[in-house]
Each structure stands twice: as structure tokens, then as C-alpha cells.
N, C-alpha and C positions, 0 to 999 in steps of 0.2 A: 188389772186388763191386758189385753193382748192388742199389739197394734201392728195391724199388717201392712206392709211392704208390699207393693208390684215390682216384678224383677228390676222392669224393665226401668226404673229409677234408676236400681242396682249395676247397672252396669256401666263400668268408666270410673266406680267410684275408687278413691286409691284406695289402699290398704296397709296401713302402718302398724309396727307394735307400740305394745304396754308403753316398754323402753324407748317409745321415738324415733326406728325405723321406716324410712320406706318400703316396703313391699314389692307393690306396683299398681295394676291397677285389677280389680275385680272383672273377668270377663263371664263367668258361668256356676254351674253347682253340677255336684255327683247324688242325686237321693234316689232313695227304693223306688223301685216302683210298685214293694209291696205295700210298705209302710205310709208313703210318701215324704219321710222324713228326710232332708238334707242330709251328709255323709260327709260330703267336701267344698270347699270352695275352689275356683280355678279360677290362679289367678297369673295375668302377662308379667311379670316379671321387667322391673326398675334394673337396667344396665347401670346402672350408677350405686345404685343399692348393696353396699358389702355384704348386707344380711342376705337378700336375695341373692346372690351371687355364688353364697355356698350351699343353699339350698337344692335338694332331689329335684331335679325337673321331669316331666313325662316327655315320651318321645313326640311332643309337637311343642316344647321347651317351657310350658306351662309349670307352674310350682300347683300342689297340693296341699290344701290346708285345711285339717280337720275342721268340722264346724262348732265342735265343742270348745273350740279354741278362742272361738269370738266372742268379747266382751261391751259391743257396742256398733251401732248401727245410726250414725247419724251425716252428717256433711262428706264423713268418713269409715270405710270399716274397720275398727279398734282389737285386734288379735294377739293373744298371750303368749309368746315365744316358749315358754315351760311347757304351755300344752299343746303344741303344734304335732 
């Protein structure tokens, strides 16, 4: 069974790695206009996170994480660093 989540419910959720590091807060997604599939999550990085500070950012200072790395969405969004 597929559970659908409204995008507004995701904005502002914390994004953490499977090994417990805080990356920041979810702000947006990049998706394919042809297929409608999500390609990447756009994250506002946490300035105090040692992991987020080492990641590449776009011109707006946001981190982009591959959607394939998402493992769970509940009270927070959990991603696997090995798949980012």
C-alpha cells in the first residue's frame, strides 16, 4: 500500500542521515516534468552540522540530495549518506 504525503507537510521537516547526523530542513524537490518522478530533495543546510558543511551546495546555498537515498519519512526525513 502506498501512502501519499502532501508536500506542505514535508516543508520544514528535519533531514537526518541513517547514522544520526542532522543535514538541515527540507525546503523543496526537483522533479522531472516529463515523468513526474522526484529526482532530488532540496535542503536548507544546518550550519552546525559537520556533515552538511562538507557537502556541495548550489548557487542559493542549498544542498541537493538524491531521492534514491531517502529511507523513511515520518517525523523527519531519513537519508543514507552512502547513497547521496
